[in-house]
Z-matrix of the N, CA and C atoms (Angstrom, degrees):
N
C 1 1.435
C 2 1.534 1 109.20
N 3 1.327 2 115.51 1 144.77
C 4 1.462 3 120.15 2 172.72
C 5 1.520 4 107.11 3 -134.63
N 6 1.320 5 115.29 4 129.38
C 7 1.453 6 121.91 5 179.66
C 8 1.504 7 108.94 6 -130.36
N 9 1.318 8 118.68 7 150.62
C 10 1.467 9 121.72 8 179.34
C 11 1.514 10 108.63 9 -95.42
N 12 1.319 11 116.36 10 164.62
C 13 1.440 12 121.63 11 177.94
C 14 1.522 13 110.02 12 -153.79
N 15 1.319 14 116.26 13 178.38
C 16 1.450 15 120.09 14 178.73
C 17 1.516 16 110.58 15 122.66
N 18 1.329 17 116.57 16 -120.47
C 19 1.434 18 122.81 17 -176.51
C 20 1.523 19 111.64 18 -97.69
N 21 1.294 20 118.25 19 125.99
C 22 1.455 21 122.71 20 178.44
C 23 1.524 22 109.59 21 -103.43
N 24 1.335 23 117.20 22 121.40
C 25 1.450 24 122.27 23 177.40
C 26 1.531 25 109.44 24 -96.62
N 27 1.299 26 114.37 25 106.50
C 28 1.459 27 119.45 26 -178.21
C 29 1.543 28 110.60 27 -88.40
N 30 1.307 29 118.28 28 168.61
C 31 1.459 30 120.59 29 177.01
C 32 1.515 31 109.90 30 -61.45
N 33 1.338 32 114.92 31 146.36
C 34 1.441 33 122.60 32 -179.37
C 35 1.533 34 109.71 33 -90.09
N 36 1.320 35 118.26 34 123.34
C 37 1.434 36 122.65 35 173.88
C 38 1.472 37 115.28 36 90.28
N 39 1.358 38 115.82 37 164.13
C 40 1.454 39 122.74 38 -175.84
C 41 1.526 40 111.82 39 -68.71
N 42 1.335 41 118.75 40 -48.60
C 43 1.446 42 120.90 41 -179.62
C 44 1.529 43 112.94 42 -60.31
N 45 1.323 44 117.38 43 -56.41
C 46 1.471 45 120.01 44 176.99
C 47 1.528 46 114.01 45 -57.11
N 48 1.322 47 116.92 46 -36.43
C 49 1.482 48 118.68 47 176.79
C 50 1.515 49 112.52 48 -63.52
N 51 1.338 50 116.04 49 -39.40
C 52 1.448 51 119.28 50 179.21
C 53 1.532 52 112.24 51 -67.64
N 54 1.339 53 116.66 52 -15.90
C 55 1.465 54 121.27 53 177.95
C 56 1.525 55 111.62 54 -107.13
N 57 1.341 56 118.19 55 18.57
C 58 1.435 57 124.44 56 -179.31
C 59 1.501 58 112.91 57 54.03
N 60 1.339 59 116.28 58 34.35
C 61 1.450 60 121.45 59 174.84
C 62 1.537 61 114.77 60 86.62
N 63 1.333 62 118.93 61 -1.40
C 64 1.449 63 122.08 62 -179.01
C 65 1.516 64 109.55 63 -78.86
N 66 1.315 65 114.89 64 73.44
C 67 1.454 66 120.04 65 -172.41
C 68 1.515 67 114.41 66 -135.08
N 69 1.319 68 117.82 67 -1.22
C 70 1.463 69 119.92 68 -172.70
C 71 1.538 70 112.58 69 -61.35
N 72 1.300 71 118.92 70 -55.95
C 73 1.480 72 121.01 71 -178.11
C 74 1.521 73 111.99 72 -70.35
N 75 1.304 74 120.03 73 -27.69
C 76 1.409 75 123.03 74 -176.11
C 77 1.544 76 112.84 75 -103.90
N 78 1.273 77 117.55 76 17.33
C 79 1.489 78 118.60 77 -176.76
C 80 1.529 79 108.81 78 -75.72
N 81 1.320 80 115.17 79 146.64
C 82 1.462 81 122.02 80 175.13
C 83 1.517 82 108.51 81 -152.74
N 84 1.331 83 115.45 82 170.94
C 85 1.451 84 119.84 83 -178.44
C 86 1.520 85 111.07 84 66.29
N 87 1.328 86 116.60 85 -155.18
C 88 1.455 87 122.36 86 -176.27
C 89 1.525 88 112.76 87 -64.60
N 90 1.315 89 117.72 88 -27.26
C 91 1.476 90 118.83 89 178.20
C 92 1.511 91 110.98 90 -69.15
N 93 1.310 92 120.33 91 -22.93
C 94 1.434 93 123.39 92 175.39
C 95 1.543 94 112.17 93 -60.75
N 96 1.337 95 116.27 94 -29.23
C 97 1.473 96 119.12 95 177.32
C 98 1.489 97 111.33 96 -62.70
N 99 1.329 98 119.73 97 -26.12
C 100 1.436 99 124.24 98 179.81
C 101 1.531 100 110.96 99 -90.29
N 102 1.343 101 114.46 100 -45.73
C 103 1.479 102 118.28 101 -173.11
C 104 1.494 103 115.14 102 -88.86
N 105 1.343 104 117.40 103 -46.70
C 106 1.483 105 121.11 104 -173.51
C 107 1.542 106 107.98 105 -164.50
N 108 1.330 107 117.79 106 99.96
C 109 1.476 108 120.64 107 -173.54
C 110 1.541 109 113.08 108 -57.22
N 111 1.319 110 119.33 109 -24.54
C 112 1.448 111 121.00 110 178.09
C 113 1.569 112 110.24 111 -60.52
N 114 1.313 113 117.23 112 -24.76
C 115 1.459 114 121.13 113 179.33
C 116 1.511 115 114.20 114 -69.07
N 117 1.320 116 116.90 115 -13.70
C 118 1.485 117 120.11 116 175.41
C 119 1.546 118 109.89 117 -57.91
N 120 1.340 119 117.21 118 -30.68
C 121 1.462 120 120.20 119 -176.32
C 122 1.529 121 112.06 120 -70.43
N 123 1.318 122 117.58 121 -13.65
C 124 1.500 123 120.87 122 179.76
C 125 1.513 124 110.11 123 -91.24
N 126 1.321 125 115.90 124 156.44
C 127 1.461 126 119.69 125 172.57
C 128 1.512 127 112.91 126 101.47
N 129 1.332 128 114.25 127 -166.89
C 130 1.470 129 122.17 128 -177.24
C 131 1.508 130 112.94 129 -74.47
N 132 1.351 131 117.31 130 165.71
C 133 1.467 132 120.59 131 179.44
C 134 1.546 133 111.62 132 -61.62
N 135 1.320 134 116.64 133 -39.34
C 136 1.449 135 121.24 134 -179.80
C 137 1.491 136 108.75 135 -128.68
N 138 1.327 137 115.55 136 140.50
C 139 1.466 138 118.21 137 -179.56
C 140 1.543 139 108.78 138 -152.23
N 141 1.330 140 116.88 139 128.48
C 142 1.404 141 121.74 140 172.33
C 143 1.528 142 110.20 141 -110.27
N 144 1.324 143 118.24 142 130.58
C 145 1.457 144 122.40 143 -176.22
C 146 1.520 145 109.04 144 -121.15
N 147 1.331 146 115.66 145 130.94
C 148 1.477 147 120.73 146 169.79
C 149 1.504 148 106.93 147 -143.53
N 150 1.321 149 117.79 148 124.88
C 151 1.442 150 120.87 149 172.50
C 152 1.525 151 109.48 150 -152.74
N 153 1.299 152 115.10 151 167.04
C 154 1.465 153 124.79 152 -179.18
C 155 1.534 154 108.28 153 -130.34
N 156 1.332 155 115.01 154 134.30
C 157 1.451 156 120.48 155 169.20
C 158 1.517 157 106.57 156 -109.57
N 159 1.335 158 115.86 157 135.89
C 160 1.466 159 120.74 158 -177.29
C 161 1.521 160 108.21 159 -118.63
N 162 1.371 161 117.11 160 95.99
C 163 1.464 162 118.61 161 179.93
C 164 1.522 163 111.59 162 -79.35
N 165 1.343 164 115.68 163 136.96
C 166 1.459 165 121.11 164 173.44
C 167 1.535 166 105.00 165 -135.01
N 168 1.318 167 113.95 166 112.30
C 169 1.475 168 119.07 167 -176.15
C 170 1.514 169 111.02 168 -126.49
N 171 1.347 170 114.61 169 152.63
C 172 1.475 171 121.60 170 172.30
C 173 1.529 172 105.60 171 -135.20
N 174 1.320 173 116.01 172 147.81
C 175 1.495 174 120.72 173 177.84
C 176 1.507 175 110.05 174 -145.25
N 177 1.287 176 113.13 175 158.52
C 178 1.510 177 121.85 176 176.08
C 179 1.523 178 105.63 177 -133.75
N 180 1.333 179 114.92 178 142.98
C 181 1.462 180 119.32 179 -177.89
C 182 1.528 181 108.28 180 -139.45
N 183 1.329 182 116.86 181 129.75
C 184 1.457 183 122.78 182 177.29
C 185 1.524 184 107.08 183 -134.92
N 186 1.313 185 117.86 184 132.16
C 187 1.467 186 122.70 185 178.66
C 188 1.543 187 107.19 186 -105.64
N 189 1.353 188 114.84 187 128.35
C 190 1.437 189 120.23 188 176.78
C 191 1.537 190 107.29 189 -100.35
N 192 1.329 191 117.49 190 133.55
C 193 1.474 192 121.98 191 -179.75
C 194 1.490 193 109.04 192 -106.98
N 195 1.353 194 115.82 193 132.04
C 196 1.473 195 122.02 194 174.82
C 197 1.512 196 110.66 195 -74.07
N 198 1.311 197 116.36 196 131.26
C 199 1.460 198 122.18 197 178.47
C 200 1.528 199 110.17 198 -97.43
N 201 1.333 200 119.63 199 159.59
C 202 1.451 201 120.56 200 -178.85
C 203 1.520 202 115.07 201 -56.23
N 204 1.352 203 118.44 202 -29.99
C 205 1.467 204 119.87 203 -179.36
C 206 1.572 205 113.21 204 -82.60
N 207 1.359 206 115.72 205 3.92
C 208 1.456 207 119.27 206 176.80
C 209 1.519 208 113.26 207 94.11
N 210 1.320 209 116.85 208 -6.11
C 211 1.505 210 119.27 209 176.59
C 212 1.529 211 109.57 210 -86.12
N 213 1.299 212 114.53 211 177.06
C 214 1.472 213 119.81 212 -177.82
C 215 1.506 214 110.40 213 -123.88
N 216 1.322 215 116.30 214 142.68
C 217 1.477 216 121.74 215 172.94
C 218 1.500 217 108.42 216 -117.27
N 219 1.298 218 115.41 217 131.37
C 220 1.500 219 121.89 218 -178.03
C 221 1.491 220 109.75 219 -91.26
N 222 1.353 221 114.41 220 137.37
C 223 1.452 222 120.38 221 172.10
C 224 1.533 223 106.24 222 -87.02
N 225 1.339 224 117.23 223 166.34
C 226 1.456 225 120.74 224 176.00
C 227 1.533 226 110.71 225 -58.06
N 228 1.321 227 116.07 226 154.38
C 229 1.432 228 121.64 227 -179.65
C 230 1.541 229 109.83 228 -89.48
N 231 1.368 230 115.28 229 133.37
C 232 1.446 231 121.78 230 174.95
C 233 1.536 232 108.08 231 -95.15
N 234 1.327 233 115.57 232 141.19
C 235 1.456 234 120.75 233 179.43
C 236 1.545 235 109.01 234 -119.22
N 237 1.313 236 117.98 235 140.53
C 238 1.442 237 122.87 236 -178.81
C 239 1.528 238 110.61 237 -141.97
N 240 1.336 239 113.74 238 158.37
C 241 1.488 240 119.33 239 175.33
C 242 1.513 241 107.43 240 -145.87
N 243 1.320 242 113.78 241 163.16
C 244 1.480 243 118.67 242 178.87
C 245 1.532 244 107.57 243 -103.25
N 246 1.326 245 115.93 244 149.21
C 247 1.467 246 120.03 245 173.56
C 248 1.536 247 107.23 246 -76.96
N 249 1.350 248 118.30 247 135.40
C 250 1.443 249 120.37 248 179.82
C 251 1.511 250 111.41 249 -74.36
N 252 1.356 251 117.18 250 83.94
C 253 1.417 252 123.26 251 -179.53
C 254 1.558 253 108.67 252 -104.78
N 255 1.368 254 119.81 253 122.19
C 256 1.426 255 121.04 254 -177.41
C 257 1.564 256 111.15 255 -64.36
N 258 1.365 257 114.76 256 138.78
C 259 1.454 258 120.44 257 176.99
C 260 1.526 259 107.68 258 -108.37
N 261 1.324 260 118.44 259 110.58
C 262 1.480 261 120.81 260 -172.73
C 263 1.536 262 113.94 261 -89.11
N 264 1.336 263 115.13 262 156.15
C 265 1.437 264 124.93 263 166.11
C 266 1.524 265 105.60 264 -127.82
N 267 1.315 266 116.22 265 127.89
C 268 1.464 267 120.57 266 174.89
C 269 1.543 268 104.96 267 -135.85
N 270 1.308 269 114.11 268 117.10
C 271 1.463 270 116.90 269 -175.98
C 272 1.533 271 113.63 270 -147.86
N 273 1.326 272 115.75 271 159.92
C 274 1.434 273 121.29 272 179.34
C 275 1.534 274 107.79 273 -139.43
N 276 1.327 275 116.71 274 134.32
C 277 1.457 276 123.51 275 177.89
C 278 1.500 277 107.87 276 -126.84
N 279 1.337 278 116.27 277 135.84
C 280 1.464 279 122.97 278 -177.12
C 281 1.514 280 111.32 279 -150.92
N 282 1.328 281 116.97 280 146.54
C 283 1.475 282 121.33 281 176.73
C 284 1.528 283 109.79 282 -80.80
N 285 1.320 284 118.21 283 -20.17
C 286 1.469 285 122.18 284 -174.87
C 287 1.536 286 112.48 285 53.91
N 288 1.326 287 114.43 286 26.84
C 289 1.453 288 119.15 287 177.94
C 290 1.492 289 117.80 288 81.82
N 291 1.356 290 115.65 289 2.51
C 292 1.463 291 120.80 290 -176.82
C 293 1.550 292 107.78 291 -92.80
N 294 1.308 293 118.97 292 125.86
C 295 1.450 294 122.63 293 -179.49
C 296 1.523 295 111.41 294 -63.92
N 297 1.340 296 118.03 295 133.33
C 298 1.466 297 127.02 296 173.65
C 299 1.544 298 112.95 297 63.14
N 300 1.319 299 117.27 298 15.65
C 301 1.456 300 121.60 299 176.06
C 302 1.516 301 109.59 300 -126.00
N 303 1.338 302 117.01 301 141.17
C 304 1.480 303 120.80 302 174.63
C 305 1.515 304 107.45 303 -134.84
N 306 1.287 305 113.85 304 143.58
C 307 1.470 306 121.92 305 179.39
C 308 1.538 307 106.89 306 -114.70
N 309 1.308 308 116.30 307 148.77
C 310 1.463 309 120.96 308 178.71
C 311 1.527 310 113.41 309 -141.72
N 312 1.301 311 113.31 310 148.28
C 313 1.485 312 120.54 311 174.12
C 314 1.518 313 106.32 312 -140.54
N 315 1.341 314 115.67 313 140.31
C 316 1.465 315 119.45 314 -179.25
C 317 1.556 316 108.46 315 -150.54
N 318 1.320 317 113.54 316 147.81
C 319 1.438 318 122.37 317 167.45
C 320 1.515 319 106.36 318 -100.67
N 321 1.313 320 116.54 319 116.06
C 322 1.457 321 123.13 320 -174.95
C 323 1.509 322 110.52 321 -121.61
N 324 1.288 323 116.42 322 140.67
C 325 1.454 324 124.27 323 169.35
C 326 1.509 325 104.71 324 -107.96
N 327 1.351 326 119.64 325 123.18
C 328 1.487 327 119.93 326 -178.92
C 329 1.505 328 110.19 327 -54.88
N 330 1.327 329 117.22 328 132.75
C 331 1.484 330 121.90 329 -173.59
C 332 1.514 331 112.95 330 -79.10
N 333 1.308 332 117.79 331 55.63
C 334 1.462 333 120.62 332 178.73
C 335 1.480 334 109.77 333 -104.59
N 336 1.287 335 116.31 334 158.72
C 337 1.456 336 120.27 335 178.74
C 338 1.541 337 106.32 336 -137.83
N 339 1.301 338 116.81 337 126.23
C 340 1.439 339 120.45 338 176.24
C 341 1.529 340 107.98 339 -111.09
N 342 1.292 341 114.87 340 153.70
C 343 1.443 342 121.24 341 -177.85
C 344 1.529 343 110.47 342 -99.23
N 345 1.335 344 117.14 343 151.90
C 346 1.435 345 122.05 344 174.25
C 347 1.512 346 108.62 345 -93.24
N 348 1.348 347 117.67 346 105.27
C 349 1.436 348 124.07 347 -174.35
C 350 1.554 349 109.03 348 -99.50
N 351 1.300 350 118.61 349 149.96
C 352 1.454 351 121.90 350 174.49
C 353 1.543 352 108.46 351 -76.88
N 354 1.330 353 116.01 352 152.85
C 355 1.456 354 119.55 353 176.25
C 356 1.533 355 111.29 354 -88.47
N 357 1.322 356 116.60 355 -19.53
C 358 1.443 357 121.40 356 177.01
C 359 1.541 358 110.50 357 -139.73
N 360 1.346 359 115.11 358 148.25
C 361 1.471 360 122.14 359 174.35
C 362 1.530 361 106.77 360 -131.54
N 363 1.296 362 116.68 361 123.04
C 364 1.475 363 122.27 362 179.53
C 365 1.537 364 110.36 363 54.95
N 366 1.320 365 116.48 364 40.01
C 367 1.472 366 121.92 365 175.16
C 368 1.522 367 114.64 366 77.77
N 369 1.292 368 118.28 367 1.68
C 370 1.471 369 121.12 368 -179.54
C 371 1.524 370 107.59 369 -115.66
N 372 1.370 371 117.46 370 160.10
C 373 1.446 372 119.01 371 174.87
C 374 1.527 373 112.16 372 -55.84
N 375 1.314 374 117.42 373 133.46
C 376 1.449 375 121.75 374 -176.24
C 377 1.543 376 109.91 375 -61.00
N 378 1.331 377 118.49 376 146.43
C 379 1.449 378 120.26 377 -177.69
C 380 1.497 379 114.94 378 -65.48
N 381 1.325 380 120.37 379 -22.03
C 382 1.472 381 121.80 380 179.73
C 383 1.534 382 109.82 381 -96.04
N 384 1.270 383 119.01 382 23.53
C 385 1.494 384 124.53 383 -170.93
C 386 1.511 385 113.90 384 -55.92
N 387 1.302 386 118.80 385 -15.23
C 388 1.474 387 119.95 386 178.67
C 389 1.526 388 111.98 387 -92.03
N 390 1.285 389 119.06 388 2.29
C 391 1.461 390 124.36 389 176.60
C 392 1.531 391 108.37 390 -92.12
N 393 1.308 392 115.87 391 164.91
C 394 1.479 393 121.31 392 172.58
C 395 1.522 394 107.61 393 -65.53
N 396 1.342 395 117.31 394 126.21
C 397 1.453 396 118.88 395 -178.06
C 398 1.509 397 112.60 396 -70.83
N 399 1.322 398 117.27 397 -46.06
C 400 1.460 399 120.68 398 178.78
C 401 1.540 400 108.80 399 -163.95
N 402 1.307 401 115.52 400 169.84
C 403 1.464 402 120.97 401 -179.96
C 404 1.521 403 110.85 402 -119.85
N 405 1.317 404 116.49 403 23.91
C 406 1.489 405 118.53 404 178.98
C 407 1.516 406 110.49 405 -58.09
N 408 1.344 407 115.08 406 136.53
C 409 1.463 408 120.13 407 179.70
C 410 1.484 409 112.52 408 81.05
N 411 1.354 410 120.19 409 5.42
C 412 1.470 411 122.34 410 180.00
C 413 1.497 412 108.90 411 -101.53
N 414 1.328 413 116.29 412 150.50
C 415 1.474 414 122.64 413 173.75
C 416 1.525 415 107.52 414 -148.23
N 417 1.347 416 114.07 415 147.89
C 418 1.429 417 119.60 416 178.44
C 419 1.536 418 108.44 417 -150.71
N 420 1.336 419 116.65 418 138.60
C 421 1.459 420 121.27 419 178.42
C 422 1.531 421 107.31 420 -150.87
N 423 1.334 422 114.64 421 152.01
C 424 1.467 423 123.27 422 -178.70
C 425 1.531 424 110.48 423 -127.43
N 426 1.318 425 115.11 424 131.04
C 427 1.468 426 119.06 425 169.58
C 428 1.540 427 105.02 426 -99.31
N 429 1.307 428 116.97 427 120.26
C 430 1.453 429 123.22 428 -179.16
C 431 1.507 430 109.63 429 -110.10
N 432 1.370 431 116.53 430 130.78
C 433 1.450 432 123.60 431 176.27
C 434 1.507 433 107.23 432 -123.28
N 435 1.342 434 116.86 433 128.84
C 436 1.452 435 118.29 434 -178.31
C 437 1.516 436 113.42 435 -142.80
N 438 1.342 437 116.01 436 166.09
C 439 1.433 438 123.40 437 175.01
C 440 1.525 439 108.33 438 -145.06
N 441 1.341 440 115.45 439 145.08
C 442 1.459 441 120.02 440 177.62
C 443 1.507 442 108.39 441 -135.54
N 444 1.306 443 115.42 442 145.92
C 445 1.466 444 122.29 443 177.47
C 446 1.512 445 108.85 444 -125.78
N 447 1.342 446 115.79 445 135.81
C 448 1.460 447 121.28 446 -178.59
C 449 1.550 448 108.42 447 -119.66
N 450 1.330 449 117.65 448 85.64
C 451 1.452 450 120.88 449 -176.52
C 452 1.546 451 112.22 450 -63.11
N 453 1.331 452 117.57 451 -36.39
C 454 1.437 453 121.61 452 174.88
C 455 1.554 454 107.27 453 -137.63
N 456 1.326 455 117.38 454 162.87
C 457 1.478 456 120.29 455 -174.13
C 458 1.519 457 112.36 456 -58.27
N 459 1.309 458 118.80 457 -31.78
C 460 1.465 459 121.87 458 -173.68
C 461 1.561 460 113.53 459 -90.06
N 462 1.335 461 116.88 460 2.97
C 463 1.453 462 119.59 461 -175.89
C 464 1.532 463 110.44 462 -142.64
N 465 1.299 464 116.00 463 132.43
C 466 1.470 465 122.00 464 170.67
C 467 1.504 466 108.71 465 -135.22
N 468 1.339 467 115.27 466 145.31
C 469 1.441 468 123.64 467 -177.81
C 470 1.518 469 106.94 468 -126.25
N 471 1.333 470 117.16 469 134.22
C 472 1.446 471 119.33 470 -177.35
C 473 1.510 472 113.10 471 -143.37
N 474 1.312 473 114.65 472 160.44
C 475 1.490 474 120.97 473 176.54
C 476 1.521 475 107.54 474 -148.10
N 477 1.294 476 115.91 475 152.00
C 478 1.478 477 120.99 476 177.44
C 479 1.508 478 110.68 477 -143.67
N 480 1.334 479 114.14 478 152.44
C 481 1.474 480 123.53 479 174.48
C 482 1.513 481 106.36 480 -115.38
N 483 1.320 482 113.20 481 139.60
C 484 1.483 483 118.71 482 -179.43
C 485 1.538 484 110.08 483 -121.86
N 486 1.299 485 116.30 484 128.26
C 487 1.480 486 121.23 485 176.92
C 488 1.492 487 104.65 486 -115.67
N 489 1.363 488 114.88 487 111.51
C 490 1.484 489 120.96 488 -175.66
C 491 1.500 490 110.51 489 -111.36
N 492 1.320 491 113.69 490 133.28
C 493 1.480 492 121.89 491 176.04
C 494 1.521 493 106.40 492 -118.90
N 495 1.333 494 116.11 493 132.08
C 496 1.457 495 120.82 494 178.91
C 497 1.514 496 110.27 495 -133.06
């Protein structure tokens, strides 16, 4: 078996989370700044968005080592969990009185969750030692600015700029 690990990017926001992230083509409002800026053109003239996603994750990792005789020896299993830290979305979308155009601005925290792994298990280096051990003392936020134009009902075009501080 081979499995990946590290940083898990979950869906952004309450609505997209309830749809398991299936929100790219149908995104609108402030969430469109994350998923698809063209979606800014959809929806009401003015919209204020605020929501929180609360990730709670647990993981287990075991490394199996191949021995010269072709058999495998298992190392101890490392266990990790994530701290339940709320991930906010705060955004505003407005047409500013311009026909078929909408502008958006949002403060976004990337919806990732990292796990707090041990550095040792049973006195030996932990089996997941090549993963990020923890993100204590880390912070990241993005200011997103976007615009979308809807020349006809069946087409919208959008673009966004992201200013990220970590």
